[in-house]
C-alpha distance (Angstrom), angle and dihedral (degrees) to the residues before:
residue distance angle dihedral
X1 . . .
X2 3.79 . .
X3 3.79 122.7 .
X4 3.81 91.3 -161.5
X5 3.79 114.3 127.4
X6 3.77 114.9 -105.5
X7 3.80 110.3 -130.6
X8 3.77 127.3 -161.2
X9 3.80 114.0 -137.2
X10 3.81 89.8 -107.5
X11 3.83 92.1 51.5
X12 3.80 91.3 45.2
X13 3.82 93.6 52.1
X14 3.83 91.8 44.9
X15 3.84 91.4 52.3
X16 3.81 91.6 45.4
X17 3.81 90.8 51.9
X18 3.80 91.2 50.0
X19 3.80 91.6 52.0
X20 3.82 94.8 45.9
X21 3.81 90.0 47.9
X22 3.82 89.3 51.2
X23 3.83 91.6 45.5
X24 3.83 92.0 53.6
X25 3.82 92.2 41.8
X26 3.82 89.2 55.2
X27 3.82 91.6 47.8
X28 3.82 88.8 52.9
X29 3.82 94.4 44.7
X30 3.83 102.9 84.1
X31 3.82 86.9 -152.5
X32 3.82 116.8 152.6
X33 3.81 91.5 -118.2
X34 3.80 97.0 46.4
X35 3.82 94.2 111.8
X36 3.80 94.0 57.6
X37 3.81 91.0 40.6
X38 3.81 95.4 50.2
X39 3.82 92.0 44.6
X40 3.83 88.2 51.2
X41 3.82 88.4 65.8
X42 3.83 87.7 69.6
X43 3.79 123.8 79.7
X44 3.82 112.6 -102.4
X45 3.82 93.4 -124.2
X46 3.80 131.4 50.0
X47 3.81 94.0 1.9
X48 3.78 124.0 145.9
X49 3.80 145.2 171.9
X50 3.80 120.0 -144.0
X51 3.76 131.1 -170.0
X52 3.81 110.4 -154.0
X53 3.79 92.1 -7.6
X54 3.75 109.7 -83.3
X55 3.82 96.8 4.6
X56 3.82 97.1 89.2
X57 3.79 118.6 11.0
X58 3.81 128.4 -174.8
X59 3.81 112.4 -169.7
X60 3.77 124.9 -160.8
X61 3.77 133.7 -3.8
X62 3.85 97.7 -63.8
X63 3.82 93.7 53.2
X64 3.81 93.1 42.2
X65 3.81 88.3 50.3
X66 3.82 89.5 51.2
X67 3.80 90.7 51.2
X68 3.81 92.2 52.4
X69 3.82 90.8 46.4
X70 3.81 88.2 55.8
X71 3.81 94.3 42.8
X72 3.80 94.8 49.9
X73 3.81 92.9 45.0
X74 3.81 91.2 51.2
X75 3.83 93.2 42.8
X76 3.82 106.1 20.7
X77 3.81 91.0 165.9
X78 3.80 93.1 46.7
X79 3.78 112.6 164.2
X80 3.78 127.4 -173.4
X81 3.79 122.4 -156.5
X82 3.79 111.5 -169.7
X83 3.79 113.7 -146.1
X84 3.81 101.9 174.8
X85 3.81 135.7 16.3
X86 3.78 127.5 -160.5
X87 3.81 121.1 179.7
X88 3.78 135.0 -176.0
X89 3.79 130.0 157.9
X90 3.80 106.2 -71.4
X91 3.81 98.2 14.8
X92 3.79 141.1 57.0
X93 3.79 118.6 -168.9
X94 3.79 121.6 -159.3
X95 3.79 125.4 -170.5
X96 3.79 107.0 -160.5
X97 3.76 148.5 155.9
X98 3.80 117.6 -124.3
X99 3.78 122.2 -156.9
X100 3.77 131.8 -178.7
X101 3.79 146.0 134.1
X102 3.82 117.2 -90.6
X103 3.81 97.5 -121.0
X104 3.82 106.1 156.8
X105 3.81 139.3 32.2
X106 3.78 113.9 -73.3
X107 3.81 128.9 173.4
X108 3.80 89.2 -6.1
X109 3.80 92.9 -54.4
X110 3.80 115.7 122.3
X111 3.80 118.4 -131.2
X112 3.79 110.0 -77.4
X113 3.80 102.3 -179.9
X114 3.81 87.9 -127.0
X115 3.77 120.1 147.5
X116 3.81 108.5 -116.4
X117 3.80 125.5 -155.5
X118 3.78 122.6 -176.5
X119 3.80 138.0 157.5
X120 3.80 118.2 -120.4
X121 3.77 134.6 -172.4
X122 3.80 113.0 -157.6
X123 3.77 129.4 -171.4
X124 3.79 115.8 -157.2
X125 3.80 109.0 -157.7
X126 3.82 124.1 -155.4
X127 3.79 133.9 -172.7
X128 3.79 126.9 -162.9
X129 3.81 92.0 -43.2
X130 3.82 111.9 64.7
X131 3.81 90.7 -167.7
X132 3.83 94.7 69.2
X133 3.80 129.6 53.5
X134 3.77 118.9 -128.0
X135 3.79 91.3 -171.0
X136 3.75 149.8 -10.7
X137 3.80 117.8 -146.9
X138 3.79 113.3 -168.5
X139 3.79 128.6 -170.1
X140 3.81 126.2 -165.6
X141 3.79 139.5 143.7
X142 3.82 103.5 -90.0
X143 3.81 92.8 -177.6
X144 3.80 90.9 54.1
X145 3.80 91.6 46.3
X146 3.79 92.5 50.6
X147 3.81 90.2 46.6
X148 3.80 89.0 55.4
X149 3.80 90.4 49.8
X150 3.80 89.6 52.6
X151 3.80 92.3 47.8
X152 3.80 92.6 -116.6
X153 3.77 122.7 149.5
X154 3.77 111.9 -87.0
X155 3.79 125.4 -167.3
X156 3.80 104.0 -123.9
X157 3.78 98.0 -179.0
X158 3.73 137.4 7.5
X159 3.79 129.8 -164.7
X160 3.78 110.3 -120.2
X161 3.80 123.2 -167.9
X162 3.83 91.5 -122.5
X163 3.84 94.5 47.9
X164 3.80 106.0 113.0
X165 3.81 94.4 178.1
X166 3.81 94.9 83.6
């Protein structure tokens, strides 16, 4: 007989949202303990962080910690602005814009002090316990990000025939 809490779908989604909100709040905090606090939002076993699912994969707490150490050294003033939220039992999706100052070497590019701005879509994956992340899968345009780091021209918007916002 299992002692695991039984969650309704509504309870599950509400708990997931609370954890994702906390996770992003910690990432935005710039507090000295933010790495340990953000990593604590992941389950202690079988957790992972992926960039462009399957392209870069960090498995387990030590590798996830290493990723956040790199991320926060490259963008110590990282700030996430969430534009859209989509939630279902087992997964929260956040469409966001990330900003920060390029402050450490990344992808072979020395720190430039340039302000970086890039859109991200992140999937926060949950298992049976909606209060702990199993995974975060994040998608962004690496080529565009690296171009910004190098100071190259980057197309920031493009008029599309189906764009009714212009």
